C-alpha positions in Angstrom: -1.7 17.3 2.3 -3.5 13.9 2.5 -2.9 11.0 0.1 -3.9 7.4 -0.6 -2.5 4.6 -2.7 -3.7 1.8 -4.9 -2.3 -0.6 -2.4 -4.5 0.7 0.4 -2.0 2.9 2.3 -2.9 6.4 3.3 -1.3 9.3 5.2 -0.8 13.0 5.8 2.2 15.1 4.9 2.6 18.4 6.8 4.9 20.3 4.4 5.4 23.2 6.8 6.8 20.9 9.5 8.3 18.4 7.0 6.4 15.7 8.9 5.0 12.5 7.3 2.4 10.3 9.1 1.6 7.0 7.3 -1.0 4.4 8.1 0.4 1.5 10.1 -1.5 -1.1 8.1 -2.6 -1.6 4.5 -6.3 -1.8 4.1 -8.0 -4.3 1.9 -8.4 -2.2 -1.2 -7.3 0.8 -3.0 -7.9 4.3 -1.6 -10.4 6.0 -3.9 -10.5 9.4 -2.3 -9.2 11.3 0.7 -10.6 14.5 2.2 -9.7 16.7 5.2 -12.6 18.5 6.9 -11.4 20.5 9.9 -9.3 18.1 12.0 -10.7 14.9 10.5 -9.4 12.8 7.5 -12.0 10.9 5.5 -10.5 7.9 3.5 -12.7 6.1 1.0 -11.5 2.5 0.8 -12.6 0.8 -2.4 -16.3 0.3 -2.7 -16.5 -0.9 0.9 -16.1 1.7 3.6 -15.0 5.2 4.7 -12.6 5.6 7.5 -12.8 8.7 9.7 -9.5 9.5 11.3 -7.9 12.3 13.4 -5.4 14.2 11.3 -2.9 14.7 14.0 -2.1 10.9 14.5 -4.4 8.9 12.2 -6.3 7.4 15.1 -9.6 6.0 14.0 -12.8 7.9 15.0 -15.3 6.0 12.9 -15.7 3.4 10.2 -18.7 3.6 7.8 -19.4 0.4 5.8 -21.3 0.2 2.6 -23.0 -3.2 3.4 -25.8 -2.5 1.0 -23.5 -1.6 -1.9 -24.0 -3.7 -5.0 -21.1 -3.5 -7.5 -22.2 -3.3 -11.2 -20.0 -4.2 -14.2 
């Protein structure tokens, strides 16, 4: 199970092994969405970026920025 928080933390809980892996740092904004596809975790951070991480240890594979994103009220 993957989860994210309003404070920017994210992690994975393996309920079969009773093992919790948390992010070591708090990112800049709330985690809007998390999704696991195969062995990768995708974490949407605010309106700014998507982190792509390995599910086994949360090591970063990629970071996709939304540099052209314009927030509307």
